[in-house]
Chimera marker file (.cmm) of the C-alpha trace (Angstrom):
<marker_set name="trace">
<marker id="1" x="-4.717" y="16.731" z="11.780" r="1" g="1" b="0" radius="0.5"/>
<marker id="2" x="-3.453" y="16.859" z="8.200" r="1" g="1" b="0" radius="0.5"/>
<marker id="3" x="-4.457" y="19.780" z="6.030" r="1" g="1" b="0" radius="0.5"/>
<marker id="4" x="-2.673" y="18.483" z="2.945" r="1" g="1" b="0" radius="0.5"/>
<marker id="5" x="-3.851" y="14.895" z="2.588" r="1" g="1" b="0" radius="0.5"/>
<marker id="6" x="-2.397" y="13.385" z="-0.547" r="1" g="1" b="0" radius="0.5"/>
<marker id="7" x="-4.686" y="10.931" z="-2.334" r="1" g="1" b="0" radius="0.5"/>
<marker id="8" x="-3.355" y="9.678" z="-5.628" r="1" g="1" b="0" radius="0.5"/>
<marker id="9" x="-4.297" y="6.471" z="-7.438" r="1" g="1" b="0" radius="0.5"/>
<marker id="10" x="-1.244" y="4.392" z="-8.359" r="1" g="1" b="0" radius="0.5"/>
<marker id="11" x="-0.136" y="0.895" z="-9.291" r="1" g="1" b="0" radius="0.5"/>
<marker id="12" x="2.770" y="-1.073" z="-7.907" r="1" g="1" b="0" radius="0.5"/>
<marker id="13" x="4.043" y="-4.437" z="-6.744" r="1" g="1" b="0" radius="0.5"/>
<marker id="14" x="3.997" y="-6.131" z="-3.351" r="1" g="1" b="0" radius="0.5"/>
<marker id="15" x="7.648" y="-6.063" z="-2.320" r="1" g="1" b="0" radius="0.5"/>
<marker id="16" x="7.465" y="-7.594" z="1.142" r="1" g="1" b="0" radius="0.5"/>
<marker id="17" x="4.815" y="-9.166" z="3.387" r="1" g="1" b="0" radius="0.5"/>
<marker id="18" x="5.201" y="-9.812" z="7.104" r="1" g="1" b="0" radius="0.5"/>
<marker id="19" x="3.513" y="-12.313" z="9.398" r="1" g="1" b="0" radius="0.5"/>
<marker id="20" x="2.196" y="-9.356" z="11.427" r="1" g="1" b="0" radius="0.5"/>
<marker id="21" x="-0.429" y="-8.259" z="8.883" r="1" g="1" b="0" radius="0.5"/>
<marker id="22" x="1.383" y="-5.526" z="7.034" r="1" g="1" b="0" radius="0.5"/>
<marker id="23" x="3.646" y="-5.163" z="4.050" r="1" g="1" b="0" radius="0.5"/>
<marker id="24" x="5.385" y="-2.838" z="1.631" r="1" g="1" b="0" radius="0.5"/>
<marker id="25" x="4.631" y="-1.834" z="-1.950" r="1" g="1" b="0" radius="0.5"/>
<marker id="26" x="7.130" y="-0.591" z="-4.512" r="1" g="1" b="0" radius="0.5"/>
<marker id="27" x="6.109" y="1.408" z="-7.540" r="1" g="1" b="0" radius="0.5"/>
<marker id="28" x="7.398" y="3.555" z="-10.357" r="1" g="1" b="0" radius="0.5"/>
<marker id="29" x="7.916" y="7.127" z="-9.268" r="1" g="1" b="0" radius="0.5"/>
<marker id="30" x="8.017" y="6.311" z="-5.557" r="1" g="1" b="0" radius="0.5"/>
<marker id="31" x="11.028" y="7.560" z="-3.644" r="1" g="1" b="0" radius="0.5"/>
<marker id="32" x="10.677" y="4.745" z="-1.115" r="1" g="1" b="0" radius="0.5"/>
<marker id="33" x="8.508" y="1.697" z="-0.528" r="1" g="1" b="0" radius="0.5"/>
<marker id="34" x="5.047" y="2.371" z="0.886" r="1" g="1" b="0" radius="0.5"/>
<marker id="35" x="3.753" y="0.738" z="4.058" r="1" g="1" b="0" radius="0.5"/>
<marker id="36" x="0.280" y="-0.821" z="4.030" r="1" g="1" b="0" radius="0.5"/>
<marker id="37" x="-1.739" y="-2.605" z="6.709" r="1" g="1" b="0" radius="0.5"/>
<marker id="38" x="-4.159" y="-5.479" z="6.164" r="1" g="1" b="0" radius="0.5"/>
<marker id="39" x="-6.980" y="-3.103" z="7.191" r="1" g="1" b="0" radius="0.5"/>
<marker id="40" x="-6.244" y="-1.152" z="3.979" r="1" g="1" b="0" radius="0.5"/>
<marker id="41" x="-7.101" y="-4.061" z="1.657" r="1" g="1" b="0" radius="0.5"/>
<marker id="42" x="-10.161" y="-3.986" z="-0.626" r="1" g="1" b="0" radius="0.5"/>
<marker id="43" x="-11.631" y="-7.161" z="-2.153" r="1" g="1" b="0" radius="0.5"/>
<marker id="44" x="-8.740" y="-9.396" z="-1.112" r="1" g="1" b="0" radius="0.5"/>
<marker id="45" x="-7.536" y="-10.847" z="2.188" r="1" g="1" b="0" radius="0.5"/>
<marker id="46" x="-3.979" y="-10.469" z="3.428" r="1" g="1" b="0" radius="0.5"/>
<marker id="47" x="-3.456" y="-14.250" z="3.214" r="1" g="1" b="0" radius="0.5"/>
<marker id="48" x="-4.286" y="-14.187" z="-0.520" r="1" g="1" b="0" radius="0.5"/>
<marker id="49" x="-1.469" y="-11.753" z="-1.347" r="1" g="1" b="0" radius="0.5"/>
<marker id="50" x="2.010" y="-12.816" z="-2.439" r="1" g="1" b="0" radius="0.5"/>
<marker id="51" x="5.244" y="-10.932" z="-2.938" r="1" g="1" b="0" radius="0.5"/>
<marker id="52" x="5.391" y="-9.847" z="-6.580" r="1" g="1" b="0" radius="0.5"/>
<marker id="53" x="1.603" y="-9.392" z="-6.946" r="1" g="1" b="0" radius="0.5"/>
<marker id="54" x="0.531" y="-6.321" z="-8.926" r="1" g="1" b="0" radius="0.5"/>
<marker id="55" x="-1.730" y="-3.991" z="-6.947" r="1" g="1" b="0" radius="0.5"/>
<marker id="56" x="-3.475" y="-0.674" z="-7.306" r="1" g="1" b="0" radius="0.5"/>
<marker id="57" x="-3.751" y="1.685" z="-4.353" r="1" g="1" b="0" radius="0.5"/>
<marker id="58" x="-4.106" y="5.260" z="-3.187" r="1" g="1" b="0" radius="0.5"/>
<marker id="59" x="-1.532" y="7.139" z="-1.166" r="1" g="1" b="0" radius="0.5"/>
<marker id="60" x="-2.281" y="8.951" z="2.063" r="1" g="1" b="0" radius="0.5"/>
<marker id="61" x="-0.115" y="11.012" z="4.378" r="1" g="1" b="0" radius="0.5"/>
<marker id="62" x="0.202" y="9.749" z="7.961" r="1" g="1" b="0" radius="0.5"/>
<marker id="63" x="2.280" y="10.853" z="10.961" r="1" g="1" b="0" radius="0.5"/>
<marker id="64" x="4.995" y="8.415" z="9.818" r="1" g="1" b="0" radius="0.5"/>
<marker id="65" x="4.955" y="9.429" z="6.144" r="1" g="1" b="0" radius="0.5"/>
<marker id="66" x="3.182" y="8.300" z="2.992" r="1" g="1" b="0" radius="0.5"/>
<marker id="67" x="1.154" y="5.052" z="3.231" r="1" g="1" b="0" radius="0.5"/>
<marker id="68" x="-0.792" y="2.939" z="0.747" r="1" g="1" b="0" radius="0.5"/>
<marker id="69" x="-4.561" y="2.690" z="1.306" r="1" g="1" b="0" radius="0.5"/>
<marker id="70" x="-7.427" y="1.040" z="-0.594" r="1" g="1" b="0" radius="0.5"/>
<marker id="71" x="-5.003" y="-1.649" z="-1.770" r="1" g="1" b="0" radius="0.5"/>
<marker id="72" x="-6.455" y="-4.141" z="-4.272" r="1" g="1" b="0" radius="0.5"/>
<marker id="73" x="-5.188" y="-6.528" z="-6.910" r="1" g="1" b="0" radius="0.5"/>
<marker id="74" x="-4.504" y="-4.814" z="-10.221" r="1" g="1" b="0" radius="0.5"/>
<link id1="1" id2="2" r="1" g="1" b="0" radius="0.2"/>
<link id1="2" id2="3" r="1" g="1" b="0" radius="0.2"/>
<link id1="3" id2="4" r="1" g="1" b="0" radius="0.2"/>
<link id1="4" id2="5" r="1" g="1" b="0" radius="0.2"/>
<link id1="5" id2="6" r="1" g="1" b="0" radius="0.2"/>
<link id1="6" id2="7" r="1" g="1" b="0" radius="0.2"/>
<link id1="7" id2="8" r="1" g="1" b="0" radius="0.2"/>
<link id1="8" id2="9" r="1" g="1" b="0" radius="0.2"/>
<link id1="9" id2="10" r="1" g="1" b="0" radius="0.2"/>
<link id1="10" id2="11" r="1" g="1" b="0" radius="0.2"/>
<link id1="11" id2="12" r="1" g="1" b="0" radius="0.2"/>
<link id1="12" id2="13" r="1" g="1" b="0" radius="0.2"/>
<link id1="13" id2="14" r="1" g="1" b="0" radius="0.2"/>
<link id1="14" id2="15" r="1" g="1" b="0" radius="0.2"/>
<link id1="15" id2="16" r="1" g="1" b="0" radius="0.2"/>
<link id1="16" id2="17" r="1" g="1" b="0" radius="0.2"/>
<link id1="17" id2="18" r="1" g="1" b="0" radius="0.2"/>
<link id1="18" id2="19" r="1" g="1" b="0" radius="0.2"/>
<link id1="19" id2="20" r="1" g="1" b="0" radius="0.2"/>
<link id1="20" id2="21" r="1" g="1" b="0" radius="0.2"/>
<link id1="21" id2="22" r="1" g="1" b="0" radius="0.2"/>
<link id1="22" id2="23" r="1" g="1" b="0" radius="0.2"/>
<link id1="23" id2="24" r="1" g="1" b="0" radius="0.2"/>
<link id1="24" id2="25" r="1" g="1" b="0" radius="0.2"/>
<link id1="25" id2="26" r="1" g="1" b="0" radius="0.2"/>
<link id1="26" id2="27" r="1" g="1" b="0" radius="0.2"/>
<link id1="27" id2="28" r="1" g="1" b="0" radius="0.2"/>
<link id1="28" id2="29" r="1" g="1" b="0" radius="0.2"/>
<link id1="29" id2="30" r="1" g="1" b="0" radius="0.2"/>
<link id1="30" id2="31" r="1" g="1" b="0" radius="0.2"/>
<link id1="31" id2="32" r="1" g="1" b="0" radius="0.2"/>
<link id1="32" id2="33" r="1" g="1" b="0" radius="0.2"/>
<link id1="33" id2="34" r="1" g="1" b="0" radius="0.2"/>
<link id1="34" id2="35" r="1" g="1" b="0" radius="0.2"/>
<link id1="35" id2="36" r="1" g="1" b="0" radius="0.2"/>
<link id1="36" id2="37" r="1" g="1" b="0" radius="0.2"/>
<link id1="37" id2="38" r="1" g="1" b="0" radius="0.2"/>
<link id1="38" id2="39" r="1" g="1" b="0" radius="0.2"/>
<link id1="39" id2="40" r="1" g="1" b="0" radius="0.2"/>
<link id1="40" id2="41" r="1" g="1" b="0" radius="0.2"/>
<link id1="41" id2="42" r="1" g="1" b="0" radius="0.2"/>
<link id1="42" id2="43" r="1" g="1" b="0" radius="0.2"/>
<link id1="43" id2="44" r="1" g="1" b="0" radius="0.2"/>
<link id1="44" id2="45" r="1" g="1" b="0" radius="0.2"/>
<link id1="45" id2="46" r="1" g="1" b="0" radius="0.2"/>
<link id1="46" id2="47" r="1" g="1" b="0" radius="0.2"/>
<link id1="47" id2="48" r="1" g="1" b="0" radius="0.2"/>
<link id1="48" id2="49" r="1" g="1" b="0" radius="0.2"/>
<link id1="49" id2="50" r="1" g="1" b="0" radius="0.2"/>
<link id1="50" id2="51" r="1" g="1" b="0" radius="0.2"/>
<link id1="51" id2="52" r="1" g="1" b="0" radius="0.2"/>
<link id1="52" id2="53" r="1" g="1" b="0" radius="0.2"/>
<link id1="53" id2="54" r="1" g="1" b="0" radius="0.2"/>
<link id1="54" id2="55" r="1" g="1" b="0" radius="0.2"/>
<link id1="55" id2="56" r="1" g="1" b="0" radius="0.2"/>
<link id1="56" id2="57" r="1" g="1" b="0" radius="0.2"/>
<link id1="57" id2="58" r="1" g="1" b="0" radius="0.2"/>
<link id1="58" id2="59" r="1" g="1" b="0" radius="0.2"/>
<link id1="59" id2="60" r="1" g="1" b="0" radius="0.2"/>
<link id1="60" id2="61" r="1" g="1" b="0" radius="0.2"/>
<link id1="61" id2="62" r="1" g="1" b="0" radius="0.2"/>
<link id1="62" id2="63" r="1" g="1" b="0" radius="0.2"/>
<link id1="63" id2="64" r="1" g="1" b="0" radius="0.2"/>
<link id1="64" id2="65" r="1" g="1" b="0" radius="0.2"/>
<link id1="65" id2="66" r="1" g="1" b="0" radius="0.2"/>
<link id1="66" id2="67" r="1" g="1" b="0" radius="0.2"/>
<link id1="67" id2="68" r="1" g="1" b="0" radius="0.2"/>
<link id1="68" id2="69" r="1" g="1" b="0" radius="0.2"/>
<link id1="69" id2="70" r="1" g="1" b="0" radius="0.2"/>
<link id1="70" id2="71" r="1" g="1" b="0" radius="0.2"/>
<link id1="71" id2="72" r="1" g="1" b="0" radius="0.2"/>
<link id1="72" id2="73" r="1" g="1" b="0" radius="0.2"/>
<link id1="73" id2="74" r="1" g="1" b="0" radius="0.2"/>
</marker_set>
């Protein structure tokens, strides 16, 4: 699998939400927006999130690049 898993705690903002249960987070220092899935949420449901909400999260490397995990309201 991945020998160099990157886990870093960060904060950002929900940039876009889809009706398919995933979205994208933008944050300072990120080269591109991070994908997150509703399964990665902690303490909040996907339906409770809105574009522009502040969130904290960890980053994790996946086959498709860096993703946000353990996403929660900041």
